[in-house]
C-alpha positions as CSV (number, residue, x, y, z in Angstrom):
1,M,35.2,-76.2,-147.3
2,T,39.0,-76.0,-147.4
3,M,41.1,-78.1,-149.8
4,Q,42.5,-80.2,-146.9
5,K,39.0,-81.1,-145.7
6,L,37.9,-82.0,-149.2
7,L,40.9,-84.2,-149.7
8,L,40.3,-85.9,-146.3
9,A,36.6,-86.5,-147.1
10,A,37.4,-87.9,-150.5
11,T,40.0,-90.2,-149.0
12,I,37.6,-91.5,-146.4
13,V,34.8,-92.0,-148.9
14,L,37.1,-93.8,-151.3
15,L,38.6,-96.1,-148.7
16,S,35.3,-96.9,-147.1
17,A,33.6,-97.5,-150.4
18,C,36.0,-100.3,-151.3
19,G,35.6,-101.9,-147.8
20,W,39.2,-101.2,-146.7
21,Q,39.8,-100.8,-143.0
22,L,42.6,-101.7,-140.6
23,R,42.2,-105.0,-138.8
24,D,40.1,-104.6,-135.6
25,A,39.8,-100.8,-136.4
26,Q,36.1,-100.6,-136.6
27,V,35.5,-97.5,-134.5
28,V,31.7,-97.9,-133.9
29,P,30.2,-101.3,-133.9
30,S,27.7,-102.0,-136.6
31,N,25.1,-103.3,-134.2
32,I,24.9,-100.1,-132.1
33,G,21.7,-99.1,-134.0
34,S,20.5,-95.6,-133.6
35,L,21.8,-92.9,-131.3
36,H,20.5,-89.6,-129.9
37,I,22.7,-86.7,-128.9
38,A,21.2,-84.8,-126.0
39,T,22.7,-81.5,-125.2
40,Q,22.1,-78.1,-123.7
41,A,25.6,-76.9,-122.8
42,A,27.6,-78.0,-125.8
43,D,29.0,-76.1,-128.7
44,N,27.0,-76.4,-131.9
45,I,30.1,-76.9,-133.9
46,F,31.1,-79.8,-131.7
47,V,27.7,-81.4,-131.9
48,S,27.7,-81.2,-135.7
49,E,31.3,-82.7,-135.8
50,L,30.0,-85.6,-133.6
51,T,26.9,-86.1,-135.7
52,R,29.0,-86.1,-138.9
53,A,31.5,-88.7,-137.5
54,L,28.6,-90.9,-136.4
55,D,27.1,-90.6,-139.9
56,V,30.4,-91.6,-141.5
57,Y,30.4,-94.8,-139.4
58,G,26.9,-95.7,-140.3
59,V,25.2,-94.8,-137.0
60,D,21.7,-93.4,-137.5
61,V,21.4,-90.2,-135.4
62,V,17.8,-89.6,-134.4
63,A,16.0,-86.6,-133.0
64,T,14.7,-88.0,-129.7
65,G,16.0,-90.4,-127.1
66,A,12.8,-92.5,-127.4
67,E,13.7,-93.5,-131.0
68,A,17.3,-94.3,-130.1
69,N,19.0,-97.4,-128.8
70,Y,21.5,-95.2,-126.9
71,S,21.8,-91.5,-126.1
72,V,25.0,-89.5,-125.6
73,V,24.2,-86.8,-123.1
74,I,26.5,-83.8,-123.3
75,V,26.5,-82.3,-119.9
76,D,29.1,-79.6,-120.2
77,F,31.5,-78.3,-122.9
78,R,34.4,-76.1,-121.7
79,Q,37.0,-74.2,-123.7
80,N,40.0,-72.5,-122.2
81,R,42.9,-70.4,-123.6
82,R,45.8,-69.2,-121.5
83,I,49.3,-68.0,-122.1
84,G,51.7,-70.8,-122.3
85,T,55.0,-69.0,-122.6
86,L,56.2,-65.4,-122.8
87,N,58.8,-64.0,-125.2
88,A,61.7,-61.6,-124.2
89,S,59.3,-58.6,-124.5
90,A,57.0,-60.2,-121.9
91,R,54.3,-60.8,-124.6
92,A,52.5,-64.1,-125.3
93,A,54.7,-66.3,-127.4
94,E,52.6,-69.4,-127.1
95,Y,49.0,-70.1,-126.1
96,Q,47.7,-73.3,-124.4
97,L,44.2,-74.4,-125.4
98,N,42.1,-76.8,-123.4
99,E,38.7,-78.4,-124.3
100,D,36.7,-80.7,-122.1
101,V,33.4,-82.4,-122.7
102,D,31.5,-84.0,-119.8
103,F,29.1,-86.7,-121.1
104,L,27.4,-89.9,-120.2
105,I,25.7,-92.6,-122.2
106,T,22.2,-93.9,-121.5
107,D,20.1,-96.6,-122.9
108,S,16.8,-96.2,-124.7
109,V,14.8,-95.6,-121.5
110,G,17.3,-93.2,-120.1
111,T,19.2,-95.5,-117.7
112,P,22.8,-94.4,-117.5
113,L,25.2,-97.0,-118.8
114,T,28.3,-95.1,-117.8
115,A,29.3,-92.7,-115.0
116,L,29.9,-89.1,-116.0
117,L,32.9,-89.3,-118.4
118,T,35.2,-86.5,-119.5
119,A,36.8,-86.3,-122.9
120,S,39.6,-83.7,-122.8
121,V,42.4,-82.4,-125.1
122,E,45.2,-80.0,-124.5
123,R,47.2,-78.4,-127.3
124,S,49.5,-75.4,-127.6
125,Y,50.5,-73.2,-130.6
126,E,53.0,-70.4,-131.1
127,I,52.0,-66.8,-131.8
128,E,53.7,-65.0,-134.7
129,E,53.6,-61.3,-133.7
130,S,54.3,-60.1,-137.2
131,D,51.5,-62.1,-138.7
132,I,48.5,-62.1,-136.4
133,L,46.1,-63.5,-139.1
134,S,48.2,-66.7,-139.5
135,S,48.2,-67.1,-135.7
136,D,44.4,-66.8,-135.7
137,N,44.1,-69.3,-138.5
138,E,46.5,-71.7,-136.6
139,E,44.3,-71.4,-133.5
140,R,41.2,-72.2,-135.5
141,L,42.9,-75.2,-137.1
142,V,44.2,-76.4,-133.7
143,R,40.7,-76.1,-132.2
144,M,39.2,-78.1,-135.1
145,E,41.8,-80.9,-134.5
146,M,40.9,-80.8,-130.8
147,R,37.2,-81.3,-131.5
148,E,38.1,-84.2,-133.8
149,E,40.1,-85.8,-131.0
150,I,37.2,-85.4,-128.5
151,V,34.8,-86.9,-131.0
152,R,37.3,-89.8,-131.3
153,Q,37.3,-90.3,-127.6
154,I,33.5,-90.4,-127.4
155,L,33.4,-92.9,-130.4
156,N,36.0,-95.1,-128.6
157,R,33.7,-95.2,-125.6
158,L,30.8,-96.2,-127.8
159,K,32.9,-99.1,-129.1
160,V,32.5,-101.0,-125.8
161,L,28.8,-100.4,-125.3
162,P,27.4,-103.6,-126.9
163,T,29.5,-105.7,-124.6
164,Q,28.0,-103.9,-121.6
165,N,24.4,-104.0,-122.8
166,P,23.8,-106.8,-125.3
């Protein structure tokens, strides 16, 4: 685990341990109960990020939909990388990254509570021709941030579920 991740995790644990949070900033309602993540097409790294985030917010992630109050069904996970800009030598100077996750949310018996939703993120990063390793590391960091943003979008959608299905 990198130093940045350790610092972030320590900060989150410290702040949540003392009960501090922004007013009206509860990401996932406490009464959501348990949740199941159903997937066939998703990236395992993304699923583990989503599971970790749910765990941080106190949501019990269970193994089957029958045990859960809700299920997040990941229908499709797409990643795309394309050249964003070219330099004077007609080589890639910047790449554009896209990630999309199609998902829906069901109740405990499998009835869809939402239509098919898409969480998507687009980012770009510059290529340093003289230091390919740092460019690869930057792409990896940007992809990690993109997955975190998609997880946030899914969590925000979960925030309104209890008002839909009391």
